[in-house]
mmCIF file of the N, C-alpha and C atoms, coordinates in Angstrom:
data_MODEL
# 
_entry.id   MODEL 
# 
loop_
_atom_site.group_PDB 
_atom_site.id 
_atom_site.type_symbol 
_atom_site.label_atom_id 
_atom_site.label_alt_id 
_atom_site.label_comp_id 
_atom_site.label_asym_id 
_atom_site.label_entity_id 
_atom_site.label_seq_id 
_atom_site.pdbx_PDB_ins_code 
_atom_site.Cartn_x 
_atom_site.Cartn_y 
_atom_site.Cartn_z 
_atom_site.occupancy 
_atom_site.B_iso_or_equiv 
_atom_site.pdbx_formal_charge 
_atom_site.auth_seq_id 
_atom_site.auth_comp_id 
_atom_site.auth_asym_id 
_atom_site.auth_atom_id 
_atom_site.pdbx_PDB_model_num 
ATOM 1   N N  . MET A 1 1  ? 0.871  -1.086  -0.034  1.00 0.00 ? 1  MET A N  1 
ATOM 2   C CA . MET A 1 1  ? -0.003 0.028   0.044   1.00 0.00 ? 1  MET A CA 1 
ATOM 3   C C  . MET A 1 1  ? 0.795  1.264   0.006   1.00 0.00 ? 1  MET A C  1 
ATOM 4   N N  . HIS A 1 2  ? 2.136  1.183   0.449   1.00 0.00 ? 2  HIS A N  1 
ATOM 5   C CA . HIS A 1 2  ? 2.941  2.321   0.497   1.00 0.00 ? 2  HIS A CA 1 
ATOM 6   C C  . HIS A 1 2  ? 3.284  2.936   -0.841  1.00 0.00 ? 2  HIS A C  1 
ATOM 7   N N  . GLY A 1 3  ? 3.421  1.956   -1.862  1.00 0.00 ? 3  GLY A N  1 
ATOM 8   C CA . GLY A 1 3  ? 3.514  2.609   -3.282  1.00 0.00 ? 3  GLY A CA 1 
ATOM 9   C C  . GLY A 1 3  ? 2.382  3.332   -3.629  1.00 0.00 ? 3  GLY A C  1 
ATOM 10  N N  . HIS A 1 4  ? 1.163  2.791   -3.328  1.00 0.00 ? 4  HIS A N  1 
ATOM 11  C CA . HIS A 1 4  ? -0.034 3.547   -3.845  1.00 0.00 ? 4  HIS A CA 1 
ATOM 12  C C  . HIS A 1 4  ? -0.077 4.904   -3.286  1.00 0.00 ? 4  HIS A C  1 
ATOM 13  N N  . ASN A 1 5  ? 0.260  5.008   -1.965  1.00 0.00 ? 5  ASN A N  1 
ATOM 14  C CA . ASN A 1 5  ? 0.288  6.387   -1.295  1.00 0.00 ? 5  ASN A CA 1 
ATOM 15  C C  . ASN A 1 5  ? 1.434  7.236   -1.995  1.00 0.00 ? 5  ASN A C  1 
ATOM 16  N N  . LEU A 1 6  ? 2.493  6.821   -2.234  1.00 0.00 ? 6  LEU A N  1 
ATOM 17  C CA . LEU A 1 6  ? 3.600  7.463   -2.835  1.00 0.00 ? 6  LEU A CA 1 
ATOM 18  C C  . LEU A 1 6  ? 3.263  8.082   -4.269  1.00 0.00 ? 6  LEU A C  1 
ATOM 19  N N  . ARG A 1 7  ? 2.495  7.178   -5.037  1.00 0.00 ? 7  ARG A N  1 
ATOM 20  C CA . ARG A 1 7  ? 2.073  7.660   -6.343  1.00 0.00 ? 7  ARG A CA 1 
ATOM 21  C C  . ARG A 1 7  ? 0.971  8.896   -6.208  1.00 0.00 ? 7  ARG A C  1 
ATOM 22  N N  . ARG A 1 8  ? 0.158  8.778   -5.191  1.00 0.00 ? 8  ARG A N  1 
ATOM 23  C CA . ARG A 1 8  ? -0.755 9.852   -5.033  1.00 0.00 ? 8  ARG A CA 1 
ATOM 24  C C  . ARG A 1 8  ? -0.062 11.151  -4.551  1.00 0.00 ? 8  ARG A C  1 
ATOM 25  N N  . LEU A 1 9  ? 1.082  10.976  -3.870  1.00 0.00 ? 9  LEU A N  1 
ATOM 26  C CA . LEU A 1 9  ? 1.783  12.194  -3.446  1.00 0.00 ? 9  LEU A CA 1 
ATOM 27  C C  . LEU A 1 9  ? 2.848  12.773  -4.485  1.00 0.00 ? 9  LEU A C  1 
ATOM 28  N N  . GLY A 1 10 ? 2.862  12.094  -5.686  1.00 0.00 ? 10 GLY A N  1 
ATOM 29  C CA . GLY A 1 10 ? 3.687  12.589  -6.712  1.00 0.00 ? 10 GLY A CA 1 
ATOM 30  C C  . GLY A 1 10 ? 5.196  12.015  -6.572  1.00 0.00 ? 10 GLY A C  1 
ATOM 31  N N  . ARG A 1 11 ? 5.401  11.104  -5.681  1.00 0.00 ? 11 ARG A N  1 
ATOM 32  C CA . ARG A 1 11 ? 6.716  10.635  -5.453  1.00 0.00 ? 11 ARG A CA 1 
ATOM 33  C C  . ARG A 1 11 ? 6.826  9.252   -6.203  1.00 0.00 ? 11 ARG A C  1 
ATOM 34  N N  . THR A 1 12 ? 6.749  9.457   -7.592  1.00 0.00 ? 12 THR A N  1 
ATOM 35  C CA . THR A 1 12 ? 6.683  8.210   -8.404  1.00 0.00 ? 12 THR A CA 1 
ATOM 36  C C  . THR A 1 12 ? 7.871  7.380   -8.365  1.00 0.00 ? 12 THR A C  1 
ATOM 37  N N  . GLU A 1 13 ? 9.103  7.913   -8.374  1.00 0.00 ? 13 GLU A N  1 
ATOM 38  C CA . GLU A 1 13 ? 10.305 7.124   -8.428  1.00 0.00 ? 13 GLU A CA 1 
ATOM 39  C C  . GLU A 1 13 ? 10.373 6.302   -7.140  1.00 0.00 ? 13 GLU A C  1 
ATOM 40  N N  . GLU A 1 14 ? 9.981  6.841   -6.049  1.00 0.00 ? 14 GLU A N  1 
ATOM 41  C CA . GLU A 1 14 ? 9.910  6.018   -4.706  1.00 0.00 ? 14 GLU A CA 1 
ATOM 42  C C  . GLU A 1 14 ? 8.786  4.933   -4.863  1.00 0.00 ? 14 GLU A C  1 
ATOM 43  N N  . ALA A 1 15 ? 7.653  5.299   -5.519  1.00 0.00 ? 15 ALA A N  1 
ATOM 44  C CA . ALA A 1 15 ? 6.640  4.341   -5.650  1.00 0.00 ? 15 ALA A CA 1 
ATOM 45  C C  . ALA A 1 15 ? 7.147  3.204   -6.429  1.00 0.00 ? 15 ALA A C  1 
ATOM 46  N N  . ILE A 1 16 ? 7.766  3.362   -7.594  1.00 0.00 ? 16 ILE A N  1 
ATOM 47  C CA . ILE A 1 16 ? 8.247  2.345   -8.442  1.00 0.00 ? 16 ILE A CA 1 
ATOM 48  C C  . ILE A 1 16 ? 9.181  1.417   -7.588  1.00 0.00 ? 16 ILE A C  1 
ATOM 49  N N  . ARG A 1 17 ? 10.074 1.934   -6.726  1.00 0.00 ? 17 ARG A N  1 
ATOM 50  C CA . ARG A 1 17 ? 10.953 1.101   -5.856  1.00 0.00 ? 17 ARG A CA 1 
ATOM 51  C C  . ARG A 1 17 ? 10.031 0.234   -4.994  1.00 0.00 ? 17 ARG A C  1 
ATOM 52  N N  . GLU A 1 18 ? 8.954  0.816   -4.384  1.00 0.00 ? 18 GLU A N  1 
ATOM 53  C CA . GLU A 1 18 ? 8.109  -0.080  -3.551  1.00 0.00 ? 18 GLU A CA 1 
ATOM 54  C C  . GLU A 1 18 ? 7.331  -1.111  -4.340  1.00 0.00 ? 18 GLU A C  1 
ATOM 55  N N  . PHE A 1 19 ? 6.969  -0.658  -5.536  1.00 0.00 ? 19 PHE A N  1 
ATOM 56  C CA . PHE A 1 19 ? 6.152  -1.897  -6.367  1.00 0.00 ? 19 PHE A CA 1 
ATOM 57  C C  . PHE A 1 19 ? 7.122  -2.973  -6.719  1.00 0.00 ? 19 PHE A C  1 
ATOM 58  N N  . LEU A 1 20 ? 8.437  -2.617  -7.107  1.00 0.00 ? 20 LEU A N  1 
ATOM 59  C CA . LEU A 1 20 ? 9.355  -3.619  -7.343  1.00 0.00 ? 20 LEU A CA 1 
ATOM 60  C C  . LEU A 1 20 ? 9.670  -4.538  -6.293  1.00 0.00 ? 20 LEU A C  1 
ATOM 61  N N  . LYS A 1 21 ? 9.822  -3.886  -5.032  1.00 0.00 ? 21 LYS A N  1 
ATOM 62  C CA . LYS A 1 21 ? 10.014 -4.785  -3.779  1.00 0.00 ? 21 LYS A CA 1 
ATOM 63  C C  . LYS A 1 21 ? 8.752  -5.639  -3.658  1.00 0.00 ? 21 LYS A C  1 
ATOM 64  N N  . ALA A 1 22 ? 7.603  -5.085  -3.714  1.00 0.00 ? 22 ALA A N  1 
ATOM 65  C CA . ALA A 1 22 ? 6.391  -5.971  -3.543  1.00 0.00 ? 22 ALA A CA 1 
ATOM 66  C C  . ALA A 1 22 ? 6.460  -7.138  -4.653  1.00 0.00 ? 22 ALA A C  1 
ATOM 67  N N  . GLU A 1 23 ? 6.842  -6.860  -5.795  1.00 0.00 ? 23 GLU A N  1 
ATOM 68  C CA . GLU A 1 23 ? 6.859  -7.867  -6.871  1.00 0.00 ? 23 GLU A CA 1 
ATOM 69  C C  . GLU A 1 23 ? 7.727  -9.066  -6.436  1.00 0.00 ? 23 GLU A C  1 
ATOM 70  N N  . GLU A 1 24 ? 8.904  -8.591  -5.938  1.00 0.00 ? 24 GLU A N  1 
ATOM 71  C CA . GLU A 1 24 ? 9.879  -9.651  -5.500  1.00 0.00 ? 24 GLU A CA 1 
ATOM 72  C C  . GLU A 1 24 ? 9.325  -10.393 -4.333  1.00 0.00 ? 24 GLU A C  1 
ATOM 73  N N  . LEU A 1 25 ? 8.772  -9.760  -3.413  1.00 0.00 ? 25 LEU A N  1 
ATOM 74  C CA . LEU A 1 25 ? 8.106  -10.602 -2.301  1.00 0.00 ? 25 LEU A CA 1 
ATOM 75  C C  . LEU A 1 25 ? 6.946  -11.525 -2.673  1.00 0.00 ? 25 LEU A C  1 
ATOM 76  N N  . GLU A 1 26 ? 6.077  -10.857 -3.512  1.00 0.00 ? 26 GLU A N  1 
ATOM 77  C CA . GLU A 1 26 ? 5.044  -11.688 -3.977  1.00 0.00 ? 26 GLU A CA 1 
ATOM 78  C C  . GLU A 1 26 ? 5.514  -12.917 -4.758  1.00 0.00 ? 26 GLU A C  1 
ATOM 79  N N  . ASN A 1 27 ? 6.433  -12.690 -5.664  1.00 0.00 ? 27 ASN A N  1 
ATOM 80  C CA . ASN A 1 27 ? 6.971  -13.866 -6.505  1.00 0.00 ? 27 ASN A CA 1 
ATOM 81  C C  . ASN A 1 27 ? 7.606  -15.000 -5.580  1.00 0.00 ? 27 ASN A C  1 
ATOM 82  N N  . ALA A 1 28 ? 8.404  -14.587 -4.515  1.00 0.00 ? 28 ALA A N  1 
ATOM 83  C CA . ALA A 1 28 ? 9.025  -15.407 -3.628  1.00 0.00 ? 28 ALA A CA 1 
ATOM 84  C C  . ALA A 1 28 ? 7.848  -16.220 -2.819  1.00 0.00 ? 28 ALA A C  1 
ATOM 85  N N  . TYR A 1 29 ? 6.864  -15.600 -2.553  1.00 0.00 ? 29 TYR A N  1 
ATOM 86  C CA . TYR A 1 29 ? 5.700  -16.222 -1.885  1.00 0.00 ? 29 TYR A CA 1 
ATOM 87  C C  . TYR A 1 29 ? 5.102  -17.285 -2.765  1.00 0.00 ? 29 TYR A C  1 
ATOM 88  N N  . TYR A 1 30 ? 4.738  -16.856 -4.051  1.00 0.00 ? 30 TYR A N  1 
ATOM 89  C CA . TYR A 1 30 ? 4.095  -17.781 -4.901  1.00 0.00 ? 30 TYR A CA 1 
ATOM 90  C C  . TYR A 1 30 ? 5.004  -18.997 -5.175  1.00 0.00 ? 30 TYR A C  1 
ATOM 91  N N  . ARG A 1 31 ? 6.273  -18.829 -5.368  1.00 0.00 ? 31 ARG A N  1 
ATOM 92  C CA . ARG A 1 31 ? 7.198  -19.944 -5.515  1.00 0.00 ? 31 ARG A CA 1 
ATOM 93  C C  . ARG A 1 31 ? 7.114  -20.786 -4.354  1.00 0.00 ? 31 ARG A C  1 
ATOM 94  N N  . THR A 1 32 ? 7.357  -20.335 -3.184  1.00 0.00 ? 32 THR A N  1 
ATOM 95  C CA . THR A 1 32 ? 7.428  -21.050 -1.912  1.00 0.00 ? 32 THR A CA 1 
ATOM 96  C C  . THR A 1 32 ? 6.145  -21.929 -1.759  1.00 0.00 ? 32 THR A C  1 
ATOM 97  N N  . GLU A 1 33 ? 4.970  -21.195 -2.010  1.00 0.00 ? 33 GLU A N  1 
ATOM 98  C CA . GLU A 1 33 ? 3.672  -21.940 -1.632  1.00 0.00 ? 33 GLU A CA 1 
ATOM 99  C C  . GLU A 1 33 ? 3.199  -22.705 -2.942  1.00 0.00 ? 33 GLU A C  1 
ATOM 100 N N  . GLY A 1 34 ? 3.813  -22.547 -4.044  1.00 0.00 ? 34 GLY A N  1 
ATOM 101 C CA . GLY A 1 34 ? 3.213  -23.194 -5.197  1.00 0.00 ? 34 GLY A CA 1 
ATOM 102 C C  . GLY A 1 34 ? 1.972  -22.624 -5.712  1.00 0.00 ? 34 GLY A C  1 
ATOM 103 N N  . ILE A 1 35 ? 1.838  -21.381 -5.709  1.00 0.00 ? 35 ILE A N  1 
ATOM 104 C CA . ILE A 1 35 ? 0.584  -20.697 -6.044  1.00 0.00 ? 35 ILE A CA 1 
ATOM 105 C C  . ILE A 1 35 ? 0.831  -19.849 -7.396  1.00 0.00 ? 35 ILE A C  1 
ATOM 106 N N  . PRO A 1 36 ? 0.108  -20.139 -8.435  1.00 0.00 ? 36 PRO A N  1 
ATOM 107 C CA . PRO A 1 36 ? 0.249  -19.234 -9.655  1.00 0.00 ? 36 PRO A CA 1 
ATOM 108 C C  . PRO A 1 36 ? -0.121 -17.832 -9.420  1.00 0.00 ? 36 PRO A C  1 
ATOM 109 N N  . PRO A 1 37 ? 0.679  -16.919 -9.845  1.00 0.00 ? 37 PRO A N  1 
ATOM 110 C CA . PRO A 1 37 ? 0.360  -15.512 -9.620  1.00 0.00 ? 37 PRO A CA 1 
ATOM 111 C C  . PRO A 1 37 ? -0.915 -15.011 -10.221 1.00 0.00 ? 37 PRO A C  1 
ATOM 112 N N  . GLN A 1 38 ? -1.257 -15.628 -11.209 1.00 0.00 ? 38 GLN A N  1 
ATOM 113 C CA . GLN A 1 38 ? -2.566 -15.221 -11.924 1.00 0.00 ? 38 GLN A CA 1 
ATOM 114 C C  . GLN A 1 38 ? -3.850 -15.344 -11.009 1.00 0.00 ? 38 GLN A C  1 
ATOM 115 N N  . TYR A 1 39 ? -3.730 -16.084 -9.943  1.00 0.00 ? 39 TYR A N  1 
ATOM 116 C CA . TYR A 1 39 ? -4.809 -16.433 -9.026  1.00 0.00 ? 39 TYR A CA 1 
ATOM 117 C C  . TYR A 1 39 ? -4.985 -15.147 -7.941  1.00 0.00 ? 39 TYR A C  1 
ATOM 118 N N  . ASP A 1 40 ? -4.026 -14.350 -7.996  1.00 0.00 ? 40 ASP A N  1 
ATOM 119 C CA . ASP A 1 40 ? -4.006 -13.185 -6.944  1.00 0.00 ? 40 ASP A CA 1 
ATOM 120 C C  . ASP A 1 40 ? -4.225 -11.893 -7.646  1.00 0.00 ? 40 ASP A C  1 
ATOM 121 N N  . TRP A 1 41 ? -5.444 -11.369 -7.624  1.00 0.00 ? 41 TRP A N  1 
ATOM 122 C CA . TRP A 1 41 ? -5.760 -10.212 -8.398  1.00 0.00 ? 41 TRP A CA 1 
ATOM 123 C C  . TRP A 1 41 ? -4.952 -9.037  -7.998  1.00 0.00 ? 41 TRP A C  1 
ATOM 124 N N  . HIS A 1 42 ? -4.500 -9.045  -6.656  1.00 0.00 ? 42 HIS A N  1 
ATOM 125 C CA . HIS A 1 42 ? -3.612 -7.996  -6.067  1.00 0.00 ? 42 HIS A CA 1 
ATOM 126 C C  . HIS A 1 42 ? -2.313 -7.820  -6.847  1.00 0.00 ? 42 HIS A C  1 
ATOM 127 N N  . HIS A 1 43 ? -1.825 -8.908  -7.302  1.00 0.00 ? 43 HIS A N  1 
ATOM 128 C CA . HIS A 1 43 ? -0.502 -9.071  -8.056  1.00 0.00 ? 43 HIS A CA 1 
ATOM 129 C C  . HIS A 1 43 ? -0.711 -8.275  -9.227  1.00 0.00 ? 43 HIS A C  1 
ATOM 130 N N  . ALA A 1 44 ? -1.672 -8.517  -10.030 1.00 0.00 ? 44 ALA A N  1 
ATOM 131 C CA . ALA A 1 44 ? -2.000 -7.914  -11.303 1.00 0.00 ? 44 ALA A CA 1 
ATOM 132 C C  . ALA A 1 44 ? -2.086 -6.417  -11.129 1.00 0.00 ? 44 ALA A C  1 
ATOM 133 N N  . HIS A 1 45 ? -2.883 -6.097  -10.046 1.00 0.00 ? 45 HIS A N  1 
ATOM 134 C CA . HIS A 1 45 ? -3.144 -4.723  -9.695  1.00 0.00 ? 45 HIS A CA 1 
ATOM 135 C C  . HIS A 1 45 ? -1.853 -3.933  -9.400  1.00 0.00 ? 45 HIS A C  1 
ATOM 136 N N  . ASN A 1 46 ? -0.953 -4.449  -8.614  1.00 0.00 ? 46 ASN A N  1 
ATOM 137 C CA . ASN A 1 46 ? 0.436  -3.883  -8.401  1.00 0.00 ? 46 ASN A CA 1 
ATOM 138 C C  . ASN A 1 46 ? 1.162  -3.690  -9.669  1.00 0.00 ? 46 ASN A C  1 
ATOM 139 N N  . LEU A 1 47 ? 1.159  -4.668  -10.435 1.00 0.00 ? 47 LEU A N  1 
ATOM 140 C CA . LEU A 1 47 ? 1.974  -4.618  -11.738 1.00 0.00 ? 47 LEU A CA 1 
ATOM 141 C C  . LEU A 1 47 ? 1.351  -3.451  -12.679 1.00 0.00 ? 47 LEU A C  1 
ATOM 142 N N  . GLN A 1 48 ? 0.037  -3.330  -12.755 1.00 0.00 ? 48 GLN A N  1 
ATOM 143 C CA . GLN A 1 48 ? -0.648 -2.255  -13.412 1.00 0.00 ? 48 GLN A CA 1 
ATOM 144 C C  . GLN A 1 48 ? -0.107 -0.910  -12.899 1.00 0.00 ? 48 GLN A C  1 
ATOM 145 N N  . LEU A 1 49 ? -0.088 -0.753  -11.662 1.00 0.00 ? 49 LEU A N  1 
ATOM 146 C CA . LEU A 1 49 ? 0.305  0.627   -11.061 1.00 0.00 ? 49 LEU A CA 1 
ATOM 147 C C  . LEU A 1 49 ? 1.782  0.785   -11.197 1.00 0.00 ? 49 LEU A C  1 
ATOM 148 N N  . LEU A 1 50 ? 2.547  -0.246  -11.293 1.00 0.00 ? 50 LEU A N  1 
ATOM 149 C CA . LEU A 1 50 ? 4.019  -0.152  -11.604 1.00 0.00 ? 50 LEU A CA 1 
ATOM 150 C C  . LEU A 1 50 ? 4.186  0.494   -13.063 1.00 0.00 ? 50 LEU A C  1 
ATOM 151 N N  . GLY A 1 51 ? 3.394  -0.153  -13.984 1.00 0.00 ? 51 GLY A N  1 
ATOM 152 C CA . GLY A 1 51 ? 3.481  0.271   -15.371 1.00 0.00 ? 51 GLY A CA 1 
ATOM 153 C C  . GLY A 1 51 ? 2.992  1.660   -15.483 1.00 0.00 ? 51 GLY A C  1 
ATOM 154 N N  . MET A 1 52 ? 2.002  1.960   -14.789 1.00 0.00 ? 52 MET A N  1 
ATOM 155 C CA . MET A 1 52 ? 1.379  3.404   -14.770 1.00 0.00 ? 52 MET A CA 1 
ATOM 156 C C  . MET A 1 52 ? 2.489  4.418   -14.249 1.00 0.00 ? 52 MET A C  1 
ATOM 157 N N  . SER A 1 53 ? 3.172  4.058   -13.227 1.00 0.00 ? 53 SER A N  1 
ATOM 158 C CA . SER A 1 53 ? 4.261  4.858   -12.665 1.00 0.00 ? 53 SER A CA 1 
ATOM 159 C C  . SER A 1 53 ? 5.442  5.120   -13.672 1.00 0.00 ? 53 SER A C  1 
ATOM 160 N N  . TYR A 1 54 ? 5.879  3.924   -14.376 1.00 0.00 ? 54 TYR A N  1 
ATOM 161 C CA . TYR A 1 54 ? 6.813  4.176   -15.347 1.00 0.00 ? 54 TYR A CA 1 
ATOM 162 C C  . TYR A 1 54 ? 6.320  5.017   -16.500 1.00 0.00 ? 54 TYR A C  1 
ATOM 163 N N  . GLN A 1 55 ? 5.109  4.916   -16.876 1.00 0.00 ? 55 GLN A N  1 
ATOM 164 C CA . GLN A 1 55 ? 4.515  5.683   -17.909 1.00 0.00 ? 55 GLN A CA 1 
ATOM 165 C C  . GLN A 1 55 ? 4.593  7.200   -17.483 1.00 0.00 ? 55 GLN A C  1 
ATOM 166 N N  . ALA A 1 56 ? 4.127  7.441   -16.282 1.00 0.00 ? 56 ALA A N  1 
ATOM 167 C CA . ALA A 1 56 ? 4.165  8.809   -15.782 1.00 0.00 ? 56 ALA A CA 1 
ATOM 168 C C  . ALA A 1 56 ? 5.390  9.530   -15.839 1.00 0.00 ? 56 ALA A C  1 
ATOM 169 N N  . LEU A 1 57 ? 6.614  8.706   -15.920 1.00 0.00 ? 57 LEU A N  1 
ATOM 170 C CA . LEU A 1 57 ? 7.977  9.210   -15.936 1.00 0.00 ? 57 LEU A CA 1 
ATOM 171 C C  . LEU A 1 57 ? 8.508  9.237   -17.409 1.00 0.00 ? 57 LEU A C  1 
ATOM 172 N N  . GLY A 1 58 ? 7.519  8.788   -18.333 1.00 0.00 ? 58 GLY A N  1 
ATOM 173 C CA . GLY A 1 58 ? 7.994  8.665   -19.631 1.00 0.00 ? 58 GLY A CA 1 
ATOM 174 C C  . GLY A 1 58 ? 8.872  7.532   -20.019 1.00 0.00 ? 58 GLY A C  1 
ATOM 175 N N  . GLN A 1 59 ? 8.878  6.556   -19.148 1.00 0.00 ? 59 GLN A N  1 
ATOM 176 C CA . GLN A 1 59 ? 9.726  5.345   -19.457 1.00 0.00 ? 59 GLN A CA 1 
ATOM 177 C C  . GLN A 1 59 ? 8.900  4.274   -20.010 1.00 0.00 ? 59 GLN A C  1 
ATOM 178 N N  . MET A 1 60 ? 8.611  4.381   -21.358 1.00 0.00 ? 60 MET A N  1 
ATOM 179 C CA . MET A 1 60 ? 7.598  3.587   -21.984 1.00 0.00 ? 60 MET A CA 1 
ATOM 180 C C  . MET A 1 60 ? 8.035  2.096   -22.091 1.00 0.00 ? 60 MET A C  1 
ATOM 181 N N  . LYS A 1 61 ? 9.213  1.838   -22.369 1.00 0.00 ? 61 LYS A N  1 
ATOM 182 C CA . LYS A 1 61 ? 9.707  0.521   -22.440 1.00 0.00 ? 61 LYS A CA 1 
ATOM 183 C C  . LYS A 1 61 ? 9.540  -0.225  -21.104 1.00 0.00 ? 61 LYS A C  1 
ATOM 184 N N  . ALA A 1 62 ? 9.900  0.425   -20.012 1.00 0.00 ? 62 ALA A N  1 
ATOM 185 C CA . ALA A 1 62 ? 9.594  -0.221  -18.768 1.00 0.00 ? 62 ALA A CA 1 
ATOM 186 C C  . ALA A 1 62 ? 8.212  -0.339  -18.407 1.00 0.00 ? 62 ALA A C  1 
ATOM 187 N N  . ALA A 1 63 ? 7.401  0.641   -18.853 1.00 0.00 ? 63 ALA A N  1 
ATOM 188 C CA . ALA A 1 63 ? 5.826  0.510   -18.642 1.00 0.00 ? 63 ALA A CA 1 
ATOM 189 C C  . ALA A 1 63 ? 5.242  -0.729  -19.432 1.00 0.00 ? 63 ALA A C  1 
ATOM 190 N N  . ARG A 1 64 ? 5.859  -1.271  -20.487 1.00 0.00 ? 64 ARG A N  1 
ATOM 191 C CA . ARG A 1 64 ? 5.468  -2.289  -21.206 1.00 0.00 ? 64 ARG A CA 1 
ATOM 192 C C  . ARG A 1 64 ? 6.017  -3.582  -20.641 1.00 0.00 ? 64 ARG A C  1 
ATOM 193 N N  . GLY A 1 65 ? 6.834  -3.507  -19.639 1.00 0.00 ? 65 GLY A N  1 
ATOM 194 C CA . GLY A 1 65 ? 7.301  -4.726  -18.946 1.00 0.00 ? 65 GLY A CA 1 
ATOM 195 C C  . GLY A 1 65 ? 8.746  -5.050  -19.391 1.00 0.00 ? 65 GLY A C  1 
ATOM 196 N N  . GLY A 1 66 ? 9.512  -4.073  -20.111 1.00 0.00 ? 66 GLY A N  1 
ATOM 197 C CA . GLY A 1 66 ? 10.842 -4.146  -20.542 1.00 0.00 ? 66 GLY A CA 1 
ATOM 198 C C  . GLY A 1 66 ? 11.687 -3.679  -19.350 1.00 0.00 ? 66 GLY A C  1 
ATOM 199 N N  . VAL A 1 67 ? 12.915 -3.595  -19.621 1.00 0.00 ? 67 VAL A N  1 
ATOM 200 C CA . VAL A 1 67 ? 13.974 -3.126  -18.764 1.00 0.00 ? 67 VAL A CA 1 
ATOM 201 C C  . VAL A 1 67 ? 13.918 -1.583  -18.780 1.00 0.00 ? 67 VAL A C  1 
ATOM 202 N N  . PRO A 1 68 ? 13.926 -1.003  -17.549 1.00 0.00 ? 68 PRO A N  1 
ATOM 203 C CA . PRO A 1 68 ? 13.883 0.475   -17.426 1.00 0.00 ? 68 PRO A CA 1 
ATOM 204 C C  . PRO A 1 68 ? 15.088 1.158   -18.041 1.00 0.00 ? 68 PRO A C  1 
# 
């Protein structure tokens, strides 16, 4: 949720770092528990916000899921 608040405050670069941390933690959890990520709506939501954050900074390749 911290990334969500940072986006609202215009602290987009910080929000990106938080969304990337969240993705790492979520992926580790899915691997450990054997859960496919597509079953967690919140994972998709965070990835969408990550992409929107990159887009807001004009980093379109990263917004599409490429390397920033």
